[in-house]
C-alpha positions in Angstrom: 14.2 -39.6 -1.2 15.0 -36.4 0.7 15.0 -34.5 -2.7 11.3 -35.8 -3.3 10.2 -34.8 -0.2 11.8 -31.3 -0.6 10.2 -30.9 -3.6 6.8 -31.9 -2.5 7.1 -29.5 0.5 8.1 -26.7 -1.8 4.6 -27.5 -3.6 2.8 -27.3 -0.8 3.9 -24.2 0.2 3.4 -22.5 -3.0 0.0 -23.8 -3.5 -1.0 -22.3 0.3 0.7 -18.9 -0.5 -1.3 -19.0 -3.8 -4.4 -20.0 -2.1 -3.9 -17.3 0.5 -3.6 -14.7 -1.7 -6.3 -15.9 -4.0 -8.6 -15.8 -1.0 -8.1 -11.9 -0.5 -10.1 -9.2 -2.0 -8.1 -7.5 -4.8 -7.7 -3.8 -3.9 -5.7 -2.2 -6.9 -7.0 -1.1 -10.0 -4.7 -2.2 -12.6 -6.4 -0.2 -15.3 -6.2 3.6 -13.7 -4.1 6.1 -14.5 -2.1 6.1 -11.0 -1.2 10.0 -11.4 -4.9 10.9 -12.0 -5.6 8.9 -9.0 -3.2 10.5 -7.1 -4.6 14.0 -8.2 -8.2 13.3 -7.4 -7.4 12.2 -3.8 -5.5 15.4 -3.1 -8.5 17.3 -4.3 -10.4 15.0 -1.8 -7.9 15.8 1.0 -7.6 19.5 0.4 -11.6 19.9 0.5 -11.9 17.7 3.7 -8.8 19.0 5.7 -7.0 15.4 5.3 -3.8 14.0 3.9 -3.3 11.5 1.6 -2.0 8.0 2.0 -1.0 6.2 -1.2 -0.2 2.5 -0.5 1.7 1.4 -3.3 2.0 -2.0 -4.2 -0.4 -4.3 -6.1 -2.5 -7.5 -6.4 0.4 -9.4 -6.9 1.9 -8.7 -3.4 0.2 -10.8 -0.6 1.5 -8.3 2.2 -0.2 -5.7 -0.1 -3.6 -7.7 0.1 -3.0 -8.7 3.8 -2.6 -5.0 4.8 -5.9 -3.9 3.0 -7.9 -6.9 4.6 -6.2 -5.8 8.1 -7.0 -2.2 8.2 -10.7 -3.0 6.9 -11.4 -5.7 9.4 -10.1 -3.4 12.3 -12.6 -0.5 13.2 -10.5 1.4 15.3 -7.9 1.5 12.7 -10.7 2.1 9.9 -12.1 5.2 12.0 -8.6 6.5 12.6 -7.9 6.4 8.4 -11.5 7.7 7.5 -11.3 11.0 9.9 -7.7 11.7 8.9 -6.9 10.4 5.4 -8.1 10.0 1.8 -6.4 6.3 1.4 -5.5 4.8 -2.1 -4.3 1.7 -3.3 -1.7 2.9 -5.8 -1.2 0.2 -8.4 2.4 -0.5 -9.3 3.9 -3.6 -10.6 7.6 -3.3 -11.7 7.3 -6.3 -14.2 4.3 -5.8 -15.9 4.7 -2.1 -16.0 7.6 -3.0 -18.5 5.6 -4.2 -21.2 3.4 -1.4 -21.6 5.5 1.7 -22.6 2.9 4.1 -21.6 1.9 2.5 -18.5 5.9 2.4 -18.1 6.4 6.5 -18.3 3.4 7.0 -16.1 4.8 4.3 -13.4 8.3 5.9 -13.7 6.4 9.5 -13.2 4.3 8.5 -10.4 7.1 6.9 -8.4 9.5 10.0 -8.8 6.4 12.1 -7.7 6.2 10.1 -4.3 9.9 9.9 -3.7 10.6 6.5 -5.3 9.6 4.6 -2.4 9.9 1.0 -4.0 13.5 1.0 -2.4 11.6 -0.1 1.1 9.5 -2.9 -0.5 6.1 -3.5 -0.7 3.6 -2.5 0.4 5.1 0.9 1.0 3.0 3.7 2.2 3.7 7.2 1.1 1.9 10.0 3.2 1.1 13.3 1.3 -0.1 16.7 2.4 -3.0 18.1 0.6 -0.9 19.7 -1.9 1.0 16.9 -2.8 4.2 17.2 -0.6 5.8 13.9 0.6 5.6 14.0 4.3 6.6 10.4 5.0 7.3 7.0 3.5 6.5 4.2 5.8 8.7 0.8 5.5 5.7 -1.7 6.1 8.2 -4.2 7.4 8.2 -2.1 10.6 4.3 -2.5 11.1 4.6 -6.4 10.7 4.2 -8.9 13.4 4.5 -12.9 12.3 2.5 -13.4 9.3 0.5 -10.2 9.7 0.6 -6.8 11.1 0.5 -5.3 14.7 -2.4 -3.3 15.3 -0.3 -1.0 17.8 2.5 -0.3 15.4 -0.1 0.6 12.7 -1.9 2.8 14.9 1.2 4.5 15.7 2.2 5.1 12.3 -1.2 6.7 11.4 -1.6 8.7 14.3 1.8 10.2 13.9 0.9 11.2 10.6 -2.5 12.9 11.2 -2.9 16.6 10.1 -3.5 17.5 13.7 -0.2 15.5 14.7 1.8 17.3 12.1 0.3 20.9 13.0 -1.6 21.4 9.5 -4.9 21.5 11.7 
């Protein structure tokens, strides 16, 4: 009897997690060449006097989608990002990228370029200056609060890595 209840509870939890993820907007382009995406963002950042923030993760990652939803819905954070960064969602799927040799090479090149940030889990945020130099890698777990993200922690992260804060402006 206890085993049946445990299995039923696990099924309900998995369904709830899948439903929660399915209800969020997918923000990662799974077909784009990620290195070209970064190059384009760097070009935009250079002309605008901004830095680039790469949110590395994928549509498979509920915490990645939660963060994208969180920053979109918070006007203060959205403005802080828009004023200081070119913000991109860099798709990386450690499982799927192994099935296509070309995508796997491109993903490996991108991860190396960004300082192999996957060691921090997903999402992970990589701040680049306009020349593409990695300035900071942010482990997203330090920005979390409960089942979401903490506004003060997220604002602190972004404020501390603006071009002005780093002395690039």
